[in-house]
Structure formats: C-alpha cells, structure tokens
N, CA, C and O atoms as a GROMACS GRO file, in nm:
protein
  588
    1ASP      N    1  -2.395  -2.277  -3.505
    1ASP     CA    2  -2.317  -2.278  -3.382
    1ASP      C    3  -2.181  -2.214  -3.407
    1ASP      O    4  -2.120  -2.230  -3.513
    2VAL      N    5  -2.136  -2.142  -3.304
    2VAL     CA    6  -2.004  -2.079  -3.310
    2VAL      C    7  -1.921  -2.131  -3.194
    2VAL      O    8  -1.968  -2.137  -3.080
    3MET      N    9  -1.797  -2.168  -3.223
    3MET     CA   10  -1.706  -2.215  -3.119
    3MET      C   11  -1.583  -2.125  -3.118
    3MET      O   12  -1.525  -2.097  -3.223
    4VAL      N   13  -1.544  -2.082  -3.001
    4VAL     CA   14  -1.428  -1.997  -2.988
    4VAL      C   15  -1.336  -2.058  -2.882
    4VAL      O   16  -1.383  -2.100  -2.776
    5SER      N   17  -1.208  -2.062  -2.910
    5SER     CA   18  -1.113  -2.109  -2.809
    5SER      C   19  -0.998  -2.009  -2.802
    5SER      O   20  -0.975  -1.933  -2.895
    6GLY      N   21  -0.927  -2.012  -2.691
    6GLY     CA   22  -0.814  -1.921  -2.675
    6GLY      C   23  -0.806  -1.872  -2.532
    6GLY      O   24  -0.865  -1.928  -2.441
    7SER      N   25  -0.731  -1.765  -2.516
    7SER     CA   26  -0.710  -1.708  -2.383
    7SER      C   27  -0.756  -1.563  -2.382
    7SER      O   28  -0.758  -1.496  -2.485
    8LEU      N   29  -0.792  -1.518  -2.265
    8LEU     CA   30  -0.831  -1.380  -2.245
    8LEU      C   31  -0.723  -1.315  -2.159
    8LEU      O   32  -0.687  -1.366  -2.054
    9TYR      N   33  -0.671  -1.202  -2.205
    9TYR     CA   34  -0.567  -1.133  -2.133
    9TYR      C   35  -0.610  -0.988  -2.115
    9TYR      O   36  -0.662  -0.927  -2.208
   10GLY      N   37  -0.588  -0.934  -2.000
   10GLY     CA   38  -0.623  -0.794  -1.976
   10GLY      C   39  -0.552  -0.740  -1.854
   10GLY      O   40  -0.481  -0.812  -1.784
   11ARG      N   41  -0.574  -0.613  -1.828
   11ARG     CA   42  -0.521  -0.549  -1.709
   11ARG      C   43  -0.637  -0.498  -1.626
   11ARG      O   44  -0.733  -0.442  -1.678
   12GLN      N   45  -0.626  -0.517  -1.498
   12GLN     CA   46  -0.732  -0.475  -1.407
   12GLN      C   47  -0.670  -0.389  -1.297
   12GLN      O   48  -0.576  -0.432  -1.229
   13LYS      N   49  -0.722  -0.268  -1.279
   13LYS     CA   50  -0.675  -0.182  -1.171
   13LYS      C   51  -0.763  -0.205  -1.050
   13LYS      O   52  -0.885  -0.211  -1.059
   14LYS      N   53  -0.697  -0.218  -0.936
   14LYS     CA   54  -0.767  -0.241  -0.810
   14LYS      C   55  -0.711  -0.145  -0.708
   14LYS      O   56  -0.590  -0.124  -0.702
   15SER      N   57  -0.798  -0.086  -0.628
   15SER     CA   58  -0.750   0.002  -0.522
   15SER      C   59  -0.772  -0.063  -0.387
   15SER      O   60  -0.871  -0.133  -0.366
   16TYR      N   61  -0.680  -0.038  -0.296
   16TYR     CA   62  -0.686  -0.087  -0.159
   16TYR      C   63  -0.678   0.034  -0.068
   16TYR      O   64  -0.592   0.121  -0.086
   17HIS      N   65  -0.767   0.042   0.027
   17HIS     CA   66  -0.770   0.158   0.116
   17HIS      C   67  -0.745   0.116   0.260
   17HIS      O   68  -0.788   0.009   0.303
   18THR      N   69  -0.675   0.201   0.333
   18THR     CA   70  -0.654   0.180   0.475
   18THR      C   71  -0.647   0.315   0.545
   18THR      O   72  -0.618   0.416   0.482
   19ALA      N   73  -0.674   0.316   0.672
   19ALA     CA   74  -0.665   0.438   0.750
   19ALA      C   75  -0.617   0.402   0.890
   19ALA      O   76  -0.645   0.293   0.939
   20GLY      N   77  -0.545   0.492   0.951
   20GLY     CA   78  -0.499   0.467   1.086
   20GLY      C   79  -0.441   0.592   1.149
   20GLY      O   80  -0.406   0.688   1.080
   21GLU      N   81  -0.432   0.590   1.278
   21GLU     CA   82  -0.374   0.698   1.356
   21GLU      C   83  -0.225   0.673   1.365
   21GLU      O   84  -0.182   0.575   1.425
   22VAL      N   85  -0.145   0.761   1.306
   22VAL     CA   86   0.000   0.746   1.306
   22VAL      C   87   0.053   0.834   1.420
   22VAL      O   88   0.088   0.950   1.399
   23ASP      N   89   0.058   0.776   1.539
   23ASP     CA   90   0.082   0.858   1.658
   23ASP      C   91   0.221   0.842   1.719
   23ASP      O   92   0.244   0.886   1.832
   24ASN      N   93   0.313   0.778   1.648
   24ASN     CA   94   0.450   0.770   1.699
   24ASN      C   95   0.548   0.770   1.581
   24ASN      O   96   0.506   0.762   1.466
   25ASN      N   97   0.676   0.779   1.610
   25ASN     CA   98   0.778   0.790   1.504
   25ASN      C   99   0.824   0.656   1.449
   25ASN      O  100   0.908   0.654   1.358
   26SER      N  101   0.774   0.545   1.501
   26SER     CA  102   0.818   0.414   1.452
   26SER      C  103   0.741   0.379   1.324
   26SER      O  104   0.650   0.451   1.283
   27GLU      N  105   0.778   0.268   1.264
   27GLU     CA  106   0.710   0.221   1.143
   27GLU      C  107   0.574   0.162   1.185
   27GLU      O  108   0.569   0.064   1.259
   28ASN      N  109   0.466   0.222   1.137
   28ASN     CA  110   0.331   0.180   1.172
   28ASN      C  111   0.273   0.097   1.057
   28ASN      O  112   0.261   0.147   0.945
   29TYR      N  113   0.239  -0.028   1.085
   29TYR     CA  114   0.180  -0.114   0.982
   29TYR      C  115   0.029  -0.092   0.981
   29TYR      O  116  -0.036  -0.099   1.085
   30LEU      N  117  -0.024  -0.065   0.863
   30LEU     CA  118  -0.166  -0.036   0.850
   30LEU      C  119  -0.237  -0.154   0.785
   30LEU      O  120  -0.185  -0.215   0.692
   31GLY      N  121  -0.354  -0.184   0.833
   31GLY     CA  122  -0.432  -0.296   0.782
   31GLY      C  123  -0.490  -0.266   0.646
   31GLY      O  124  -0.569  -0.173   0.631
   32ILE      N  125  -0.453  -0.343   0.546
   32ILE     CA  126  -0.510  -0.325   0.414
   32ILE      C  127  -0.659  -0.358   0.423
   32ILE      O  128  -0.698  -0.460   0.479
   33MET      N  129  -0.740  -0.272   0.369
   33MET     CA  130  -0.886  -0.285   0.376
   33MET      C  131  -0.930  -0.291   0.522
   33MET      O  132  -1.035  -0.347   0.554
   34GLY      N  133  -0.848  -0.232   0.608
   34GLY     CA  134  -0.876  -0.238   0.751
   34GLY      C  135  -0.943  -0.112   0.801
   34GLY      O  136  -1.009  -0.041   0.726
   35ASN      N  137  -0.926  -0.086   0.927
   35ASN     CA  138  -0.980   0.034   0.988
   35ASN      C  139  -0.878   0.085   1.088
   35ASN      O  140  -0.770   0.028   1.102
   36SER      N  141  -0.911   0.192   1.157
   36SER     CA  142  -0.813   0.255   1.245
   36SER      C  143  -0.768   0.162   1.358
   36SER      O  144  -0.659   0.181   1.412
   37ALA      N  145  -0.849   0.065   1.393
   37ALA     CA  146  -0.809  -0.028   1.500
   37ALA      C  147  -0.691  -0.116   1.458
   37ALA      O  148  -0.624  -0.173   1.543
   38ASP      N  149  -0.666  -0.127   1.327
   38ASP     CA  150  -0.555  -0.208   1.278
   38ASP      C  151  -0.422  -0.133   1.280
   38ASP      O  152  -0.316  -0.195   1.265
   39ALA      N  153  -0.424  -0.002   1.297
   39ALA     CA  154  -0.300   0.075   1.294
   39ALA      C  155  -0.212   0.037   1.412
   39ALA      O  156  -0.260  -0.002   1.518
   40ASN      N  157  -0.081   0.048   1.391
   40ASN     CA  158   0.020   0.020   1.494
   40ASN      C  159   0.020  -0.125   1.539
   40ASN      O  160   0.074  -0.156   1.645
   41THR      N  161  -0.039  -0.213   1.461
   41THR     CA  162  -0.040  -0.355   1.495
   41THR      C  163   0.099  -0.413   1.475
   41THR      O  164   0.164  -0.385   1.374
   42ALA      N  165   0.145  -0.492   1.570
   42ALA     CA  166   0.275  -0.556   1.557
   42ALA      C  167   0.278  -0.642   1.432
   42ALA      O  168   0.181  -0.710   1.399
   43PHE      N  169   0.392  -0.639   1.361
   43PHE     CA  170   0.401  -0.711   1.234
   43PHE      C  171   0.376  -0.860   1.253
   43PHE      O  172   0.321  -0.925   1.164
   44SER      N  173   0.416  -0.915   1.366
   44SER     CA  174   0.404  -1.060   1.387
   44SER      C  175   0.259  -1.107   1.386
   44SER      O  176   0.234  -1.227   1.372
   45LYS      N  177   0.164  -1.017   1.401
   45LYS     CA  178   0.023  -1.059   1.403
   45LYS      C  179  -0.034  -1.078   1.262
   45LYS      O  180  -0.140  -1.138   1.246
   46HIS      N  181   0.034  -1.027   1.161
   46HIS     CA  182  -0.002  -1.049   1.020
   46HIS      C  183  -0.143  -1.004   0.983
   46HIS      O  184  -0.194  -1.047   0.879
   47ARG      N  185  -0.207  -0.920   1.060
   47ARG     CA  186  -0.343  -0.879   1.027
   47ARG      C  187  -0.348  -0.777   0.916
   47ARG      O  188  -0.456  -0.747   0.864
   48HIS      N  189  -0.237  -0.724   0.878
   48HIS     CA  190  -0.235  -0.616   0.781
   48HIS      C  191  -0.196  -0.662   0.641
   48HIS      O  192  -0.184  -0.578   0.552
   49GLN      N  193  -0.176  -0.790   0.618
   49GLN     CA  194  -0.127  -0.838   0.490
   49GLN      C  195  -0.241  -0.881   0.398
   49GLN      O  196  -0.352  -0.910   0.442
   50PHE      N  197  -0.210  -0.885   0.267
   50PHE     CA  198  -0.301  -0.946   0.171
   50PHE      C  199  -0.218  -1.022   0.069
   50PHE      O  200  -0.098  -1.000   0.056
   51ILE      N  201  -0.282  -1.112  -0.003
   51ILE     CA  202  -0.216  -1.194  -0.105
   51ILE      C  203  -0.255  -1.140  -0.242
   51ILE      O  204  -0.374  -1.121  -0.270
   52ALA      N  205  -0.158  -1.116  -0.327
   52ALA     CA  206  -0.184  -1.068  -0.463
   52ALA      C  207  -0.250  -1.178  -0.545
   52ALA      O  208  -0.193  -1.286  -0.560
   53PRO      N  209  -0.371  -1.154  -0.598
   53PRO     CA  210  -0.439  -1.258  -0.674
   53PRO      C  211  -0.379  -1.282  -0.813
   53PRO      O  212  -0.396  -1.390  -0.871
   54TYR      N  213  -0.309  -1.183  -0.865
   54TYR     CA  214  -0.243  -1.192  -0.996
   54TYR      C  215  -0.111  -1.118  -0.986
   54TYR      O  216  -0.088  -1.045  -0.890
   55GLY      N  217  -0.023  -1.137  -1.084
   55GLY     CA  218   0.097  -1.056  -1.093
   55GLY      C  219   0.059  -0.917  -1.143
   55GLY      O  220  -0.044  -0.900  -1.207
   56GLY      N  221   0.142  -0.820  -1.115
   56GLY     CA  222   0.114  -0.685  -1.160
   56GLY      C  223   0.215  -0.587  -1.107
   56GLY      O  224   0.331  -0.622  -1.082
   57ARG      N  225   0.170  -0.464  -1.090
   57ARG     CA  226   0.262  -0.360  -1.043
   57ARG      C  227   0.187  -0.254  -0.963
   57ARG      O  228   0.070  -0.224  -0.989
   58LEU      N  229   0.256  -0.200  -0.864
   58LEU     CA  230   0.203  -0.088  -0.788
   58LEU      C  231   0.211   0.035  -0.877
   58LEU      O  232   0.317   0.064  -0.933
   59LYS      N  233   0.101   0.109  -0.891
   59LYS     CA  234   0.096   0.223  -0.983
   59LYS      C  235   0.101   0.358  -0.911
   59LYS      O  236   0.169   0.450  -0.958
   60SER      N  237   0.029   0.372  -0.799
   60SER     CA  238   0.031   0.500  -0.730
   60SER      C  239  -0.013   0.485  -0.585
   60SER      O  240  -0.076   0.387  -0.546
   61ILE      N  241   0.024   0.586  -0.506
   61ILE     CA  242  -0.013   0.593  -0.365
   61ILE      C  243  -0.076   0.730  -0.343
   61ILE      O  244  -0.017   0.832  -0.378
   62ALA      N  245  -0.195   0.733  -0.285
   62ALA     CA  246  -0.260   0.858  -0.248
   62ALA      C  247  -0.268   0.864  -0.096
   62ALA      O  248  -0.296   0.764  -0.031
   63ILE      N  249  -0.243   0.982  -0.040
   63ILE     CA  250  -0.241   0.996   0.106
   63ILE      C  251  -0.309   1.127   0.145
   63ILE      O  252  -0.300   1.228   0.076
   64ARG      N  253  -0.378   1.122   0.258
   64ARG     CA  254  -0.448   1.238   0.312
   64ARG      C  255  -0.446   1.225   0.463
   64ARG      O  256  -0.476   1.118   0.517
   65SER      N  257  -0.411   1.333   0.534
   65SER     CA  258  -0.405   1.323   0.679
   65SER      C  259  -0.473   1.442   0.746
   65SER      O  260  -0.499   1.544   0.683
   66ALA      N  261  -0.500   1.426   0.874
   66ALA     CA  262  -0.572   1.527   0.952
   66ALA      C  263  -0.484   1.648   0.983
   66ALA      O  264  -0.536   1.756   1.010
   67ALA      N  265  -0.351   1.631   0.981
   67ALA     CA  266  -0.259   1.741   1.008
   67ALA      C  267  -0.149   1.742   0.903
   67ALA      O  268  -0.099   1.637   0.864
   68GLY      N  269  -0.111   1.860   0.858
   68GLY     CA  270  -0.002   1.873   0.762
   68GLY      C  271   0.131   1.878   0.834
   68GLY      O  272   0.136   1.899   0.956
   69ASP      N  273   0.239   1.860   0.759
   69ASP     CA  274   0.372   1.860   0.817
   69ASP      C  275   0.466   1.945   0.733
   69ASP      O  276   0.585   1.913   0.720
   70ALA      N  277   0.413   2.053   0.676
   70ALA     CA  278   0.492   2.144   0.593
   70ALA      C  279   0.574   2.067   0.490
   70ALA      O  280   0.517   1.997   0.407
   71GLY      N  281   0.706   2.078   0.494
   71GLY     CA  282   0.791   2.012   0.395
   71GLY      C  283   0.837   1.874   0.435
   71GLY      O  284   0.906   1.807   0.358
   72ASN      N  285   0.801   1.829   0.555
   72ASN     CA  286   0.845   1.696   0.600
   72ASN      C  287   0.761   1.587   0.536
   72ASN      O  288   0.639   1.601   0.523
   73ALA      N  289   0.825   1.480   0.497
   73ALA     CA  290   0.756   1.372   0.427
   73ALA      C  291   0.706   1.265   0.523
   73ALA      O  292   0.770   1.237   0.625
   74LEU      N  293   0.593   1.207   0.489
   74LEU     CA  294   0.550   1.082   0.551
   74LEU      C  295   0.607   0.971   0.464
   74LEU      O  296   0.585   0.971   0.343
   75ASN      N  297   0.680   0.877   0.524
   75ASN     CA  298   0.739   0.769   0.446
   75ASN      C  299   0.643   0.652   0.439
   75ASN      O  300   0.614   0.587   0.540
   76VAL      N  301   0.594   0.626   0.320
   76VAL     CA  302   0.504   0.514   0.295
   76VAL      C  303   0.585   0.402   0.235
   76VAL      O  304   0.654   0.421   0.135
   77LYS      N  305   0.579   0.282   0.297
   77LYS     CA  306   0.659   0.169   0.251
   77LYS      C  307   0.566   0.054   0.214
   77LYS      O  308   0.480   0.015   0.293
   78PHE      N  309   0.584   0.000   0.095
   78PHE     CA  310   0.504  -0.112   0.046
   78PHE      C  311   0.597  -0.232   0.031
   78PHE      O  312   0.700  -0.223  -0.035
   79TYR      N  313   0.559  -0.344   0.092
   79TYR     CA  314   0.638  -0.467   0.090
   79TYR      C  315   0.568  -0.572   0.004
   79TYR      O  316   0.446  -0.578  -0.002
   80THR      N  317   0.648  -0.655  -0.062
   80THR     CA  318   0.595  -0.773  -0.130
   80THR      C  319   0.699  -0.885  -0.121
   80THR      O  320   0.819  -0.861  -0.135
   81SER      N  321   0.651  -1.008  -0.099
   81SER     CA  322   0.744  -1.120  -0.081
   81SER      C  323   0.674  -1.252  -0.113
   81SER      O  324   0.553  -1.265  -0.099
   82ASN      N  325   0.753  -1.350  -0.156
   82ASN     CA  326   0.701  -1.486  -0.170
   82ASN      C  327   0.738  -1.568  -0.047
   82ASN      O  328   0.724  -1.691  -0.048
   83GLY      N  329   0.787  -1.502   0.058
   83GLY     CA  330   0.823  -1.569   0.183
   83GLY      C  331   0.704  -1.591   0.273
   83GLY      O  332   0.589  -1.583   0.229
   84SER      N  333   0.732  -1.619   0.398
   84SER     CA  334   0.625  -1.649   0.494
   84SER      C  335   0.546  -1.525   0.534
   84SER      O  336   0.432  -1.537   0.579
   85ASP      N  337   0.604  -1.407   0.518
   85ASP     CA  338   0.532  -1.283   0.540
   85ASP      C  339   0.591  -1.178   0.446
   85ASP      O  340   0.692  -1.204   0.381
   86ALA      N  341   0.531  -1.062   0.439
   86ALA     CA  342   0.568  -0.961   0.340
   86ALA      C  343   0.708  -0.904   0.360
   86ALA      O  344   0.766  -0.850   0.266
   87LYS      N  345   0.764  -0.914   0.480
   87LYS     CA  346   0.896  -0.858   0.506
   87LYS      C  347   1.008  -0.959   0.487
   87LYS      O  348   1.124  -0.920   0.476
   88THR      N  349   0.977  -1.088   0.485
   88THR     CA  350   1.079  -1.192   0.479
   88THR      C  351   1.115  -1.225   0.335
   88THR      O  352   1.030  -1.270   0.258
   89GLY      N  353   1.239  -1.204   0.299
   89GLY     CA  354   1.290  -1.246   0.169
   89GLY      C  355   1.228  -1.178   0.049
   89GLY      O  356   1.228  -1.235  -0.060
   90GLY      N  357   1.177  -1.059   0.067
   90GLY     CA  358   1.111  -0.992  -0.044
   90GLY      C  359   1.176  -0.860  -0.079
   90GLY      O  360   1.294  -0.837  -0.050
   91THR      N  361   1.099  -0.774  -0.140
   91THR     CA  362   1.144  -0.641  -0.178
   91THR      C  363   1.049  -0.538  -0.121
   91THR      O  364   0.937  -0.571  -0.082
   92SER      N  365   1.093  -0.414  -0.118
   92SER     CA  366   1.006  -0.307  -0.072
   92SER      C  367   1.039  -0.180  -0.148
   92SER      O  368   1.146  -0.167  -0.208
   93ILE      N  369   0.946  -0.088  -0.145
   93ILE     CA  370   0.967   0.044  -0.203
   93ILE      C  371   0.920   0.145  -0.101
   93ILE      O  372   0.815   0.128  -0.039
   94THR      N  373   0.998   0.251  -0.082
   94THR     CA  374   0.960   0.358   0.010
   94THR      C  375   0.940   0.485  -0.069
   94THR      O  376   1.025   0.524  -0.148
   95LYS      N  377   0.826   0.549  -0.047
   95LYS     CA  378   0.796   0.677  -0.111
   95LYS      C  379   0.777   0.781  -0.002
   95LYS      O  380   0.689   0.766   0.082
   96GLY      N  381   0.857   0.885  -0.004
   96GLY     CA  382   0.838   0.996   0.088
   96GLY      C  383   0.740   1.093   0.025
   96GLY      O  384   0.768   1.152  -0.079
   97ILE      N  385   0.626   1.109   0.089
   97ILE     CA  386   0.522   1.196   0.033
   97ILE      C  387   0.505   1.315   0.127
   97ILE      O  388   0.471   1.298   0.244
   98SER      N  389   0.530   1.433   0.075
   98SER     CA  390   0.518   1.554   0.154
   98SER      C  391   0.371   1.593   0.166
   98SER      O  392   0.305   1.621   0.066
   99VAL      N  393   0.321   1.593   0.288
   99VAL     CA  394   0.182   1.630   0.314
   99VAL      C  395   0.187   1.771   0.375
   99VAL      O  396   0.193   1.787   0.497
  100ALA      N  397   0.183   1.870   0.287
  100ALA     CA  398   0.202   2.008   0.330
  100ALA      C  399   0.084   2.063   0.409
  100ALA      O  400   0.102   2.143   0.501
  101SER      N  401  -0.036   2.022   0.374
  101SER     CA  402  -0.156   2.076   0.437
  101SER      C  403  -0.249   1.967   0.484
  101SER      O  404  -0.253   1.858   0.428
  102ALA      N  405  -0.324   1.997   0.588
  102ALA     CA  406  -0.423   1.903   0.640
  102ALA      C  407  -0.539   1.889   0.542
  102ALA      O  408  -0.571   1.982   0.468
  103ASN      N  409  -0.600   1.772   0.543
  103ASN     CA  410  -0.722   1.746   0.467
  103ASN      C  411  -0.709   1.778   0.318
  103ASN      O  412  -0.802   1.829   0.256
  104GLN      N  413  -0.594   1.747   0.263
  104GLN     CA  414  -0.572   1.760   0.119
  104GLN      C  415  -0.506   1.631   0.072
  104GLN      O  416  -0.417   1.579   0.138
  105THR      N  417  -0.550   1.581  -0.044
  105THR     CA  418  -0.497   1.455  -0.095
  105THR      C  419  -0.374   1.479  -0.181
  105THR      O  420  -0.372   1.568  -0.267
  106TYR      N  421  -0.270   1.399  -0.156
  106TYR     CA  422  -0.147   1.405  -0.233
  106TYR      C  423  -0.126   1.268  -0.298
  106TYR      O  424  -0.139   1.165  -0.233
  107VAL      N  425  -0.094   1.268  -0.428
  107VAL     CA  426  -0.078   1.144  -0.503
  107VAL      C  427   0.066   1.132  -0.551
  107VAL      O  428   0.122   1.227  -0.607
  108GLN      N  429   0.124   1.015  -0.529
  108GLN     CA  430   0.261   0.987  -0.572
  108GLN      C  431   0.257   0.871  -0.672
  108GLN      O  432   0.223   0.760  -0.633
  109PRO      N  433   0.292   0.894  -0.800
  109PRO     CA  434   0.300   0.782  -0.893
  109PRO      C  435   0.417   0.690  -0.858
  109PRO      O  436   0.517   0.735  -0.803
  110VAL      N  437   0.402   0.563  -0.891
  110VAL     CA  438   0.508   0.464  -0.868
  110VAL      C  439   0.536   0.396  -1.001
  110VAL      O  440   0.444   0.353  -1.070
  111GLU      N  441   0.662   0.387  -1.036
  111GLU     CA  442   0.701   0.324  -1.163
  111GLU      C  443   0.779   0.195  -1.138
  111GLU      O  444   0.867   0.191  -1.051
  112ASP      N  445   0.747   0.092  -1.213
  112ASP     CA  446   0.828  -0.030  -1.219
  112ASP      C  447   0.850  -0.100  -1.086
  112ASP      O  448   0.962  -0.142  -1.056
  113PHE      N  449   0.744  -0.114  -1.004
  113PHE     CA  450   0.755  -0.195  -0.883
  113PHE      C  451   0.664  -0.315  -0.901
  113PHE      O  452   0.542  -0.305  -0.887
  114GLU      N  453   0.725  -0.430  -0.932
  114GLU     CA  454   0.652  -0.550  -0.969
  114GLU      C  455   0.604  -0.629  -0.847
  114GLU      O  456   0.669  -0.633  -0.743
  115ILE      N  457   0.487  -0.691  -0.864
  115ILE     CA  458   0.428  -0.780  -0.764
  115ILE      C  459   0.401  -0.912  -0.835
  115ILE      O  460   0.344  -0.912  -0.944
  116SER      N  461   0.439  -1.024  -0.775
  116SER     CA  462   0.414  -1.154  -0.836
  116SER      C  463   0.286  -1.215  -0.781
  116SER      O  464   0.247  -1.190  -0.667
  117GLU      N  465   0.220  -1.295  -0.863
  117GLU     CA  466   0.099  -1.365  -0.822
  117GLU      C  467   0.127  -1.450  -0.699
  117GLU      O  468   0.226  -1.522  -0.694
  118GLY      N  469   0.040  -1.440  -0.600
  118GLY     CA  470   0.055  -1.518  -0.478
  118GLY      C  471   0.146  -1.457  -0.374
  118GLY      O  472   0.156  -1.509  -0.263
  119ASN      N  473   0.212  -1.346  -0.407
  119ASN     CA  474   0.298  -1.281  -0.308
  119ASN      C  475   0.216  -1.221  -0.194
  119ASN      O  476   0.101  -1.182  -0.213
  120VAL      N  477   0.277  -1.215  -0.077
  120VAL     CA  478   0.217  -1.148   0.037
  120VAL      C  479   0.260  -1.002   0.031
  120VAL      O  480   0.376  -0.973   0.006
  121CYS      N  481   0.165  -0.910   0.055
  121CYS     CA  482   0.193  -0.766   0.046
  121CYS      C  483   0.152  -0.698   0.176
  121CYS      O  484   0.059  -0.742   0.244
  122ALA      N  485   0.222  -0.590   0.211
  122ALA     CA  486   0.192  -0.515   0.332
  122ALA      C  487   0.230  -0.369   0.312
  122ALA      O  488   0.301  -0.334   0.218
  123LEU      N  489   0.181  -0.285   0.403
  123LEU     CA  490   0.198  -0.141   0.393
  123LEU      C  491   0.234  -0.084   0.530
  123LEU      O  492   0.178  -0.125   0.632
  124SER      N  493   0.329   0.009   0.533
  124SER     CA  494   0.359   0.080   0.657
  124SER      C  495   0.374   0.228   0.628
  124SER      O  496   0.395   0.269   0.514
  125ILE      N  497   0.364   0.308   0.735
  125ILE     CA  498   0.386   0.451   0.724
  125ILE      C  499   0.465   0.496   0.846
  125ILE      O  500   0.444   0.447   0.957
  126GLN      N  501   0.556   0.590   0.823
  126GLN     CA  502   0.638   0.643   0.932
  126GLN      C  503   0.643   0.795   0.918
  126GLN      O  504   0.675   0.846   0.811
  127ARG      N  505   0.611   0.865   1.025
  127ARG     CA  506   0.610   1.010   1.018
  127ARG      C  507   0.751   1.066   1.038
  127ARG      O  508   0.836   1.001   1.099
  128ALA      N  509   0.773   1.184   0.987
  128ALA     CA  510   0.901   1.251   1.004
  128ALA      C  511   0.906   1.326   1.136
  128ALA      O  512   0.999   1.309   1.215
  129SER      N  513   0.807   1.410   1.161
  129SER     CA  514   0.807   1.488   1.286
  129SER      C  515   0.665   1.511   1.336
  129SER      O  516   0.624   1.450   1.434
  130THR      N  517   0.590   1.598   1.272
  130THR     CA  518   0.456   1.631   1.319
  130THR      C  519   0.364   1.510   1.314
  130THR      O  520   0.365   1.435   1.217
  131ASN      N  521   0.286   1.491   1.418
  131ASN     CA  522   0.188   1.383   1.422
  131ASN      C  523   0.079   1.412   1.318
  131ASN      O  524   0.007   1.511   1.334
  132PRO      N  525   0.066   1.330   1.213
  132PRO     CA  526  -0.034   1.359   1.110
  132PRO      C  527  -0.176   1.324   1.152
  132PRO      O  528  -0.272   1.355   1.081
  133GLY      N  529  -0.190   1.259   1.269
  133GLY     CA  530  -0.324   1.220   1.313
  133GLY      C  531  -0.380   1.110   1.224
  133GLY      O  532  -0.305   1.026   1.174
  134MET      N  533  -0.510   1.111   1.206
  134MET     CA  534  -0.574   1.009   1.122
  134MET      C  535  -0.522   1.024   0.979
  134MET      O  536  -0.531   1.131   0.919
  135THR      N  537  -0.468   0.915   0.926
  135THR     CA  538  -0.408   0.916   0.793
  135THR      C  539  -0.478   0.813   0.706
  135THR      O  540  -0.492   0.697   0.745
  136ASN      N  541  -0.521   0.855   0.588
  136ASN     CA  542  -0.585   0.767   0.491
  136ASN      C  543  -0.489   0.744   0.375
  136ASN      O  544  -0.427   0.838   0.325
  137ILE      N  545  -0.478   0.619   0.334
  137ILE     CA  546  -0.391   0.584   0.221
  137ILE      C  547  -0.469   0.495   0.125
  137ILE      O  548  -0.539   0.403   0.167
  138THR      N  549  -0.456   0.523  -0.004
  138THR     CA  550  -0.512   0.436  -0.108
  138THR      C  551  -0.399   0.394  -0.201
  138THR      O  552  -0.325   0.479  -0.252
  139LEU      N  553  -0.386   0.263  -0.222
  139LEU     CA  554  -0.290   0.208  -0.317
  139LEU      C  555  -0.364   0.170  -0.443
  139LEU      O  556  -0.475   0.117  -0.436
  140VAL      N  557  -0.305   0.197  -0.560
  140VAL     CA  558  -0.362   0.150  -0.685
  140VAL      C  559  -0.263   0.050  -0.745
  140VAL      O  560  -0.148   0.081  -0.772
  141ILE      N  561  -0.313  -0.072  -0.765
  141ILE     CA  562  -0.233  -0.180  -0.822
  141ILE      C  563  -0.296  -0.222  -0.954
  141ILE      O  564  -0.417  -0.241  -0.962
  142GLU      N  565  -0.214  -0.237  -1.056
  142GLU     CA  566  -0.262  -0.282  -1.186
  142GLU      C  567  -0.220  -0.427  -1.202
  142GLU      O  568  -0.102  -0.458  -1.212
  143TYR      N  569  -0.320  -0.516  -1.205
  143TYR     CA  570  -0.294  -0.660  -1.219
  143TYR      C  571  -0.297  -0.701  -1.365
  143TYR      O  572  -0.376  -0.649  -1.444
  144ASP      N  573  -0.210  -0.796  -1.401
  144ASP     CA  574  -0.215  -0.860  -1.533
  144ASP      C  575  -0.299  -0.986  -1.519
  144ASP      O  576  -0.260  -1.080  -1.451
  145VAL      N  577  -0.414  -0.987  -1.584
  145VAL     CA  578  -0.508  -1.096  -1.569
  145VAL      C  579  -0.503  -1.183  -1.695
  145VAL      O  580  -0.523  -1.134  -1.806
  146LEU      N  581  -0.476  -1.311  -1.676
  146LEU     CA  582  -0.470  -1.406  -1.788
  146LEU      C  583  -0.560  -1.524  -1.756
  146LEU      O  584  -0.537  -1.594  -1.657
  147ASN      N  585  -0.659  -1.546  -1.836
  147ASN     CA  586  -0.751  -1.660  -1.820
  147ASN      C  587  -0.749  -1.747  -1.944
  147ASN      O  588  -0.820  -1.848  -1.949
   0.00000   0.00000   0.00000
C-alpha cells in the first residue's frame, strides 16, 4: 500500500466568450458566456456577471467585429470586485483595442491584473466612432488552483 498526503497546486487557463451588437456610443455590458440578446443590458440586471471560482489574473483579450474602425479603438473594460456587483468597490482595467479591419481577430495581452477568488467580474465595450456591428470577445483568465 502507498499513502500520499499533501496539496496539489497548479494553474488553469479558462476562456470566456461573449458576443453582442455594439450599436451605440455608451458603455455596453456584454453577457459572459452569453449571446447577442445580452448586449446592452442595463447593469442593474446583473445578467452579465460571473463569479471567479479561484484567484488568478486576466491574461489577454481577443476581439473581432463585423466592421473595422481604422485607427479608432474599441474600449474593452473588465471589472472585478468583492462588492455586491462588479462595479461597486472594485477595480477595473480598460484596454483600447484598435480594430482596423472587419472580420479579423486582434489580441491584446494584459499584464498584472489580479482577480480574487469569489470576486464578481463583468465586461463592457464602448465604441469610439464607427459602429462595429456584431462584436465577439474572448477573455483568457489564468486561475491559481490549490487543492
């Protein structure tokens, strides 16, 4: 017989995908793991949030849209908080990603943006000028898993 005791520690990368029609200049909250019907949902409805199962960090954001906007950036904002919702009492990071051409994927690495276990997280996008139409976003989060 063999007996082993101790802890298992590792890192797990998880991707979250969302898509929505970004049809106005305001901050559009997109449903994580949602669909286009979740786009432009009022923040108070909380349908776009998820809870981080472990602590970790946001690693990258990939974006692809139906229309390009030359040199103008789409502002992608990721929120995390231990408050009652992702915007209350937390932190956020905004990445301006230039989507020069339609139907092409652009990836923006993210460094040192920490997420705590149990935090509520949310995502928004705001266009600069041209309507990007249907916009797809994938977030890559690297979790620290300790068992």
